[in-house]
N, C-alpha and C positions, 0 to 999 in steps of 0.2 A: 595516487588518485589523480594528482595534477596531470601527469604524463598521460594517463588514460583518457582524461577529458580533452586534452589537447590533440590526441590522436583522433578521437571521435569527431572533433569539430573539423579537423582537417579532411576527414573522409567524406563528411556530409557536405562541406563547402567546396570541395574539390580543390582544396589547397595543397601545395607540395608538403610531403610529410617530412618533418624535421627530426632526426635521430636525437634522442636524449643523449647528452653527454654524460659519460660515467664520472662519478665523484672522484676528484683528484686524489684525495687521501685514500680512497678505497682502491683506485688503480695502482697508487705507489705501494700500498700494502701487498697488493696481489702479486707485483713484479718484484718487490724486495725480496731477496733471498735470505736464508739463515745466516749467510756470511755477511751480508749488509747489516743485518740485526746485530750480530756480534760485534762488528766494527763500531756500530753506533753506541754500544754500551761499554766500548773499551775492554772487551773481554778476550784477551789473548789466548788463554787456554782453549776457549771455544773455537776460536780461529784456527788453531793448529789442529784440533780434532776434526773440524769440518774439512779442512784441506787435506787431512789424511784419508778422509772418507771420499775424496774426490770432488769436492766442491770447486766450482769454476772461479779461479781467483780474480779474474777480471769481468765478472758477470756484470750486467748493467740493470739498475732499477728504472722506474718510470721516467726519471729525469735524465737518464743516461749515465748515471753516476756508478763507478765502481766502488766496491767496499772499501778501498783505500781512500777514495775522495770522500766518502762518508765518514771515515776516521778522521781525515783532515779537517773536515767541516767542524768537528767537534774538538779539534786539537788533541785527539786521543792518542797519546804517544805510544802506549804499549801495542795497541791494536795496529798502528801504522808500522811500527817496528817488526811485528810479527808478518805483516802483509809484505812489506819491503823485503824482508828476509827471505821470504818465500818466492820473491820474483815478481810481485805486482808491478804493473806498468805505471811508472810515476808520470807518464806524459799523456795518459789516456783521458781525453777530454769528454765533458758531459754535453747536454744539448745547449748549454750558454757558453761553451767554449772555455770553462775551467778544467784545469787538471790538478792533480794533487801538488805538483810542483808550483804552478801558477797561483793556486789559492793559498798555499803556505807562505809563498812570498808576498802576496798581497796583504795577507792577515797578520803577517809577522809571527807566524807559527815557526820559531827558529830551529826547534829540534827537528821537527818533521822536514822542514826545508833542507837542513843539512842532510838528512838521510836521502832525500831525493836527489840532491846534488851528487852525493857518493854513488847513487844508483844509475847515473846517467841521464839526469835532467836535461832536456832540450833547451838551452839557454836562448836560442833564437825564437822559441815558441811564444805566441801572442795570445792575448785574450780577446773578448769580443769587441774590445775598443781599439784593437790593433796595437796594444801596449805589451812590452815585456813585463816580467815580474818586478823589475826595478821601478817602474813608473808608478803603479799604486803603492808600493812599499814606500816611496819617497813621499807621495802625497800624505800618507797616513801617519808619517813620523815615526816609522820603525827603523830606528838608527842602526842597531846591529844587524838587522836584516839587510839593510842597504849596503852595509859594509861587506857582509857575507856574499851578496850577489855581485858587488863589484870585484871582489877578490876571485869569485868564480869565473869571471870574464864577460858578464853580460854588457853588451854595448851601451855606453852611458849617454850617447846622443841619439838613440833610436827615437823616432817621431811616431806618435800614434795617430789614429784617424782624426783627432781633435786638433792635430798640429802642434802637440805638446811633447816636449821631453821630459825626462825625470826632473831636470833641474827647473823647468818651468812650472811643472805641477807641485814642486816643493814650495814654490813662491805663490803661485796663483791660488791653490786650494789649501793654504795653511794660514796660520795666525801669525807667522813669523817669529814663533817662540824659540826657545833654546834647542828643541829637538830638531826643528826644521833648520835652524842655522847650522846644527852639526851636519845634517844631511847635505845642505848646500856646500859646505866646505869639503865634505867627503867627495861629492861629485866633482868639484873643481880640482881636488887633488888628484882625482882618477883621470883628469884630462877633458872633462866636459866643456864644450864650447860655450863660453860666457856670452858670446855674440849671437848665438843662434837664436833667432826671433820665432814667435808664433806664426800662424797662417795669415794673421793680419799685420805682421811686420813689427809687432810690439817685442822688444827684447826683455831678457830677464831682469835687467836693472830698471827698465822703465815700469815693469810691473812691480818691483820691489818699492820703488818711489811712489806709485800710485796708491799702494796700499799702506804706506807709513811703516814698512818694515826696515827701520833704520839700521838695525845690526846687519841684517841680510844685505842691505845696500853697501854697507862698509865692506863686508866680505867680497861682494862682487867688484866693487871699485879697486880693491887691493889685488884682484885677479886680472885687472885691466879692462873690466866691462865698461861699456859706454851705452 
């Protein structure tokens, strides 16, 4: 009714007609395929059946997500294993530049991350902030994920669009607790540049001091930070 009244008013007053925007949930449901739905409920047998029937493994939903990315969002390991085993693209990005690999790394979904790495994840790929998977993993305190990404060969000194490295985010966006202390040490052990400052020239050590992260400060000083 509201859309009809608006259209009538526009015609009477000579106003430009504005097309009603479709409901986002309805659009997503319309675009989402049965394979997306099976991935969303972690239904590996249904995934195999749909693929055998010719379902497009990398089809996109309304947000540009593949079924594998939907599975990764839910940390649905069985669905992810089925899709990756069938050759799903672990680097396919959605409309906000997340891929299964990047999202698994950022969220600490370690089992799915490991599968994406084995399937040829692009270690140089970046998210919408220009950051590698290592940077949000460091910020969020995913210790084992950080170690896995370092071992895989992700560049430890990559700088995102905010001017921050993984080391800087592990300090600036954390409480300085034990998990982030372990991450700071892991990054240093992997060769992170402890002198590499942010876009405003503030060093990791200066950030740690400003925030009262005394343990992190000690780790940085032991590594020669100034």
